[in-house]
C-alpha positions in Angstrom: -72.7 43.1 -48.7 -75.2 41.1 -46.8 -76.3 37.9 -48.3 -79.9 36.8 -47.7 -80.3 33.1 -47.8 -83.7 31.5 -48.6 -84.1 28.2 -46.8 -86.5 26.9 -49.4 -85.0 25.2 -52.5 -85.7 26.8 -55.9 -85.6 23.3 -57.5 -89.2 22.4 -57.5 -88.5 18.7 -58.2 -86.4 18.5 -55.0 -88.9 20.7 -53.1 -91.9 18.5 -54.0 -89.8 15.4 -53.1 -89.0 16.8 -49.7 -92.6 17.7 -49.1 -93.7 14.1 -49.9 -90.9 12.8 -47.6 -91.9 15.1 -44.7 -95.5 14.1 -45.1 -94.6 10.4 -45.0 -92.7 11.0 -41.7 -95.6 13.0 -40.3 -98.2 10.4 -41.3 -96.1 7.6 -39.6 -96.2 9.6 -36.4 -100.0 10.1 -36.3 -101.9 8.3 -33.6 -103.6 5.2 -34.9 -107.2 6.3 -34.9 -109.7 5.2 -37.6 -109.9 8.7 -39.1 -106.1 9.3 -39.0 -105.4 6.0 -40.7 -107.8 6.8 -43.6 -106.8 10.5 -43.8 -103.1 9.5 -43.6 -103.5 7.1 -46.6 -105.1 9.9 -48.6 -102.4 12.4 -47.5 -99.6 10.1 -48.4 -101.1 9.5 -51.9 -101.8 13.2 -52.6 -98.4 14.5 -51.4 -96.6 11.8 -53.4 -98.7 12.7 -56.4 -97.5 16.3 -56.3 -93.9 15.1 -56.6 -94.6 12.5 -59.2 -96.7 14.8 -61.4 -94.1 17.5 -61.3 -91.5 15.0 -62.6 -94.0 14.1 -65.3 -94.5 17.8 -66.1 -90.7 18.2 -66.6 -90.8 15.4 -69.1 -93.9 16.6 -70.9 -94.3 15.8 -74.6 -96.1 19.0 -75.3 -97.2 22.3 -73.8 -100.7 21.0 -73.3 -99.3 17.9 -71.5 -97.1 20.2 -69.3 -100.1 22.4 -68.3 -102.2 19.4 -67.5 -99.5 17.9 -65.2 -99.0 21.3 -63.5 -102.7 21.6 -62.9 -102.7 18.1 -61.4 -99.9 19.2 -59.1 -101.9 22.2 -58.0 -105.0 20.0 -57.4 -103.0 17.4 -55.4 -101.3 20.2 -53.3 -104.8 21.5 -52.4 -106.0 18.1 -51.6 -102.9 17.5 -49.4 -103.7 20.6 -47.5 -107.2 19.3 -46.8 -105.9 16.0 -45.4 -103.3 17.7 -43.3 -106.0 20.0 -41.8 -108.2 17.0 -41.0 -105.4 15.0 -39.3 -105.1 14.9 -35.5 -101.4 14.7 -34.6 -99.9 14.4 -31.2 -99.3 17.8 -29.5 -95.6 17.6 -30.2 -96.3 17.3 -34.0 -98.6 20.4 -34.2 -95.6 22.5 -35.3 -94.9 20.2 -38.2 -98.6 20.2 -39.1 -98.5 23.9 -39.4 -95.2 23.8 -41.5 -96.8 21.2 -43.8 -99.9 23.3 -44.2 -97.8 26.3 -45.1 -95.7 24.3 -47.6 -98.8 22.9 -49.3 -100.3 26.4 -49.6 -97.0 27.7 -51.1 -96.8 24.8 -53.6 -100.4 25.5 -54.6 -99.6 29.1 -55.2 -96.5 28.3 -57.1 -98.3 25.8 -59.4 -101.1 28.3 -59.9 -98.6 31.0 -60.9 -97.0 28.6 -63.4 -100.4 27.9 -64.9 -101.2 31.6 -65.2 -97.9 32.4 -66.8 -98.1 29.5 -69.2 -101.4 30.7 -70.7 
């Protein structure tokens, strides 16, 4: 039997943490231009917020609280995608930019699916 291995963790808490960590490394490698500095700050905040709000969702006191936190995760993942798109990395970081864009989109879709299934 052939075993297919998914490289993405199913544990969303770990996945959102890794996303925030990768964004942090990416932001630290951006050229120090005025726009990159400001966009990098926003990107670091929004990606960290995805992870922090997912932890909060797991500790939610009610279903309504859970849904609100997941919606915030979705919103912050969308915002992270915007800031990644606006950033101007060095040519050698373009691959990581594409990977982060893909991960932000996947997280947005995952959180959107959770919201839809929780209604």
